[in-house]
N, C-alpha and C positions, 0 to 999 in steps of 0.2 A: 640216257644222256651221260651218266657217270661212266658206264661201260665204254661208250664211244670215246670219251676223253682219255680214259686210261689206255685204250688201244693205241690212240694217236701218240700219246706220251711214250709208250713202249717202243713204237716204231721209230720215233724221232731219236730216242736215246740210242737205239741200236744202229740206225742206218744214216742219220743225218749229222754231218759235221757241225752244222750250225743249228742243230736241233735243240740245243740246250736253251736257247733264247725262247723258243716255242714252248719247251717244257716249263720254263719259269712262268711264262704267260698262262699256261694251262693250270699250274699250281695256284696262281693268283685268282684265276676264275673259280677254281674249286673252293679256295678259302673264302672268297667273297660270297659264293653261293651258300657255303656252310654258315657263315655269319648271318647272311640274310635270312636263312631258314631258322637259325637260332632266335633272331629277333622276332620273326613272324610267329614262331612256335610259342615264344614267351608271351606275345600279345594274345594269341589264340587261347593259351592256357588261362590267362587272366580273365579273358572274356567268358570262358566256360565257368570259372569260379563265380563271376558276377551273375551269370545266368542262374546258377544254383541258388545264390542268395536271393535273387529276384523271385524265384519260384517259391522259396520259403515265405517271402513277403506276400506272395499271392495266395498262400494257404497250403502249400505242399507240406507233408509231414516230415518231421526230422528224420525218421527211420528211412523213408524213401530216398531222401537226399543223401543220407549217410552211405547207403549202399552204392549209389551212383558215384559218390565222391571216392569211395574206396576203390572201385573198379577203374575210374578214369585217372586218379591222381596218386593214391597211395600215401603221398606226403606233400606238404606245402610249406614254403618258407614264410617267416614273419614279414619279410619285405613284400612278398606277394599279397599278404593280407592287408598291409598298410596301403599299397598301391591300389588294391581293389576298393578299399573304403574311400580313398581319395577320389577315385573315378566315379563311384556311386554318388558321392556328394556333388561332384562337378556336373553330373548328369541331371541334378535337380532333386535327388532323393533327400528329403529333409533330415537334418542331423538327428532329430527325435526318432525318425523311423529307423535310421541306422542303429541307434541306441537299442531299440526294441529287438532288432535282429542280432545284436552283439552276443547276447546270451545263447541264441540258437546257433549261430555259426561257430561260436566257441565250442559248443557241444559237438558240432559236426567235425571240426578240425581236431578235437581232443585226441591226444595220443599220436597225431600225425605230423605235428608241427616240428620241423627240423630245419636248421639252416644248412644249406649246401656246403658252405665253408664255415664251420663253427668258430665263433670268435673266442678270444681269451675269456675264461670264466672269471669275470671280475667279482663275482659273489664269494670267491675264495680268498680274495686279497683283503686282508684285515684293514679296516678303516676306509676302504674305497666306498664311494656313494652307493654302489650296487650292493656291497656287503652290508651296509647299514640298512638299506631299503629291504633286502631279503631277510635280515634278522628281525626286522619289525613285522614282516609278514608271517614269519614263523611264530612270533609271540602272539600275534592276532589270532592265528589258528589255535594256539594253545589256550587262549582265553575262551574261545568259542567251544572247544572240545572239553575243557575241564571245568570252566566256571559258568557256562551257560547251558549247554546241551543236557548235562545230567539233571539239572533242576527243571528243565522243560519236560523231561521224561517223567519226573516225579509228579509234576502238575497235571499230566495227562490222566493220572489216577484220581485226581480230585484236588481241592484247595488245600494248600499246605503253606502256612505263614512263613516258616523257615525257608522254604524253597522260593517263595516270593521275594523275601529279603535278599537271599543270595543271588537270585536272578537280577535284581535291581543293581546289586554291586557289580555283577558281571557286565551288565550293559553300560554302567557308568564307566567301567574300565574300557569297554569296547568303543565308547564315544571318543576316546583319545585318537581314534583312527583319523579324526579331523586333522591332526598334526601331520600324519603320513600323507593324506590326500593333499593338504595345502602345500607341502613341499613338492609333491609331484606336479601339481598344477602351476605353481609359481616359479619353480626352478627347472624341472626337467622338461616340461612342455614348451617353454619359450626356446629352449635349445633345439628341440625337434622342429619347431616352426621356422627356425633360421635355415633349416635344410628343406623347407617347403613341405614338411610333413605336418599337415594340419588336421586332417579328418580324424585319425585315431585319438589325438588329444581332446577334440571336441566331443567325441562319442564317450570317451572315458569320463570326462569331467561331468557330463550329464548324469551318468550312472553314479558317480561319486556323490553327487547332490542327492540322488534318490536314496542312497544308503544313509547319508547324514539325516535326511528327513525321517526315514523309517526308524532309526535308532532313537530319535527324539520322540516319535510317536509311541514307541514301546515304553520309554521312560515315563512319558506322560500317563500312560495307562497304569504303570506300576506305582505311580505316586498317589493314585486315588485310593480311597478307603474301600470302595467296592467297585468291581468291574466284572465284565463277562470273561470268564476263564478261556472259553473257546476262541474268542476274538484275540486275546493276548497271545495264546499259543500260535494261532495262525499268523499273526503279524510278526512275532518273534522268529518263527521258522522261516518266513519269507525274507526277513532281514539277514539272518544267518546265511541263507542260500545265496542271496545277492552279494554279500560280503565275500563269501568263499569263491564265488565265480570271478569277482574282480581280482582276488589274489591270484587265481589261475591265469587270468589275462595278463596280469603284470609279469608273471613268471615266464610264460611261454610266448608272449607277444611283445610287451613293452620293453622288458630287459634285453632280449636278443636284438630287438630293433635298435635300441640305444647303443649296444655293444658294437654293432656293425656300422653305426652312423657317427658317433662322437669320437673326436680326436683326444689325445692325452691332454692337450691344452684345455679343451672344453670340459673334460672331466675335472681338471684342476679348478676351473672357474665354478663348476657345479659344487665341488667340495667346499669352496669358500662361501658360496651364496647360501647353501642349505643350513648353515649353522644357526642362523637367527630364528629358525623355525622350531628348534628343540627336537626331542626324540619321542617316539611313540612307544610307550610301554617297556623300553629297554634302558639299560644303564649306559652312561657315557662310554664311548669306545676310544681305543687308541687311535691317534692320528694316522692317516694314510701315509705310509713311507714311500714317497716317490723317489725312485732311483735317479739321483742327480747325474750319475755317470752316463745314464742312457740319454737324458735330455735335460738341458738346463732350462727348465720350464719357466721358472720365475723370471729369468733374464729375457726369455722369448716374449713373455707377456708385458714386462716393463718397457721393453724396447719396441713395442707395437707402434707402427707408424700411424700418427694421428693426422687427419686432414688439416691442411693449412689453415691457420687462424683459430683452431679449436683449442680449448683449455681442458686438460684432463682433471676430472674430479675423482673422489673415491668410488663413485658409481656413475659412469658415463662421461661424455664430453659435451661441451657447449661452446658456441662462438660468442664473442662479447655482446653482439646485438641481442642474442637470445637471453643471455644472463641479465642484461639491463631490463629487457622487456618483462622477464619473469619476476624480477624483484619489484618492478613498478606495478605489476598485476596483483601481487599478494595484497590482500585487504588489510594491511598494517602499515603504520609509520615506523620505519627502522632507521636508526642513526648509529654509525660506528665511530667510536673514539679510539684511536690507536694507543699503544702502550706508553707513548710519550704524552698522553692526555690531550692530543690534538684531534679535532673533528676531521675525519678523513672521508666520510661518505654518508649520504642519506638518500632514502628512496623518494621518488616523486610520483606516487600513485594518485588515484582519483580521491581516495578516502583519506584526506589529510586531517590530522587533529591539531598539530602545531605548525605554524608557519616556519619554514626553513629557507632563508635566502641563500643563494650560492656563495655570498660573501663570507659565510661562516666557515667554509672549508679552510682548514689550516689553523683555525682559531683555537686557543686554549679553552677547554670545556668549561672551566670555572668562570670564564668571561661571558659565557652564554646564558648565565643565570643571574637573577637579582642577588645583591649582596646578602639579603636575609636568608637565602637558601643555599648559598655557596658551600657552607660547612657540611650540609647534608650530602650534597653531590660529592664532595671530597671524601667524606666518610664511606659512601657507597663504593667509590672507585678503590679506595684503600682496602676495604674488606674483600673485594673481588680480586684485587691484585695479589693479596697475601694468601688467598685460599681459605680465609676464614668463612667466606660464603661463596656460593656458586651463582646465586641470583638474589634479587631483592624486589619485592612487589609493592605497588601502591595503587589505590583506586580513589578517584575523586569525581564529584559532580561538576560539570561545566555546562550550564544552561540546560538544553534538552539532552545533552550527552552524559553518559556514565563512562568515564575514561579509566581504562585499565593500563597501568604503566609498569613495565617489567625491565629490569636491568640484569644482563647476563655477563658472566666472565667468559671471554672467548680464549680458548687455549688450543695449542697444537697437540699432536699425538704424544709428544714428550711431556705434556703438562705445562709447558711454558706459557706465560700470560702474553696474549697478543693485543688485548684491548677490551673495551666494554661495548656491548650491544644494547641499545635502548629500543624497546618494542612497545609501541603505543597503539591502542585500539579502542574504539567506541563500542562497548559491549552491550549497550542498551537493547539493540535489536535481538541479540542472542538471549538476553534474559526474558524477553517477551515471547519466546517460542513456546508452543504448546502442542501436545499430541505428536503425531508423526506425519511425515510427507514422504511417500514412497513412489509417487508417480509424477511425471513432468506435467506442467500446465500446458494447455493447448495454446 
């Protein structure tokens, strides 16, 4: 087919005055065919990857699959792994099963994962979310190698109280991995999901939970006066292995996937969002220095177009109907008195404690209370306004109710006083709670 097309192209170029139109047509045909074959080959390649994983699931040995993988592929990109996992889940393979295979296929792909177009190495940019994430992984490995593994080796020779104590300290330190995982699950994964990348986050989150559980189990054993040393060693080594494998997956799958997926604006939002989670085992880092001459990122975010009628908050946007419904759904009575001591707003939910007629809107707050208690109200507002207090609490019995009343100073980001928020709740049902409820009622 290709030989024939190139012969015709050569003849047209040499002998046909109007042949260049035909040449252009042939070029288009060749390009379209190349693109079609590229797409088809990409699809076939991914299907072959899936077939290998399914064979592992069916019981094939890792060594058998590794050899076939080496012959057929040589290398594979993180994007292909992500797409493959997505398709396996879409085909009905449960997330739990993909989790079980995750360790195995990571072993198969180990040393072969390379991106065709390597992204910028964000792990080298000080303060960047990937830099912080990678630094934490380095520290986690250091804790395992220096503060846990040596004492495990000691305990293999028999009980040693010092080794047990040091091992417990090491696993207490390792338990800080929850900070690392929580940031990954609540900041990084939502960003991937916005790009319809959902399978890898679900698989990783499941394994994260397994690591958390195993660390707790090891610490539980170490907290006992007597325990089976063999069981401890087996459980501890399993935990270390699973933790190390997740670090590998984050380095060769998650980070490259994010680097090829996220824009600078998304990284900026990630950097802001991750700070409330704290740091895992590392000291505070210098802020990420975003080059403003390259992109005025703050302006781009601040000027983001919001859908008509939506109000922008510190976290997200809502339309007025949603705001009103949310405030009326909260199981609290809330009343807001502005900085001029005028009643400006109150909720109208189902669980009302005090009656609030609409006629009080705009009324002086001091006029809403009996003369005998006005001086108390005025003192509360004065203390909140001056900054002497940020809140004041009261609790009283009213018939069958036990009412908790709280007054808060409402201030803007500059610390300027905007008004007073009164929050009232019948807390008797809360005081009567006992035990735990972890499951939904039928």
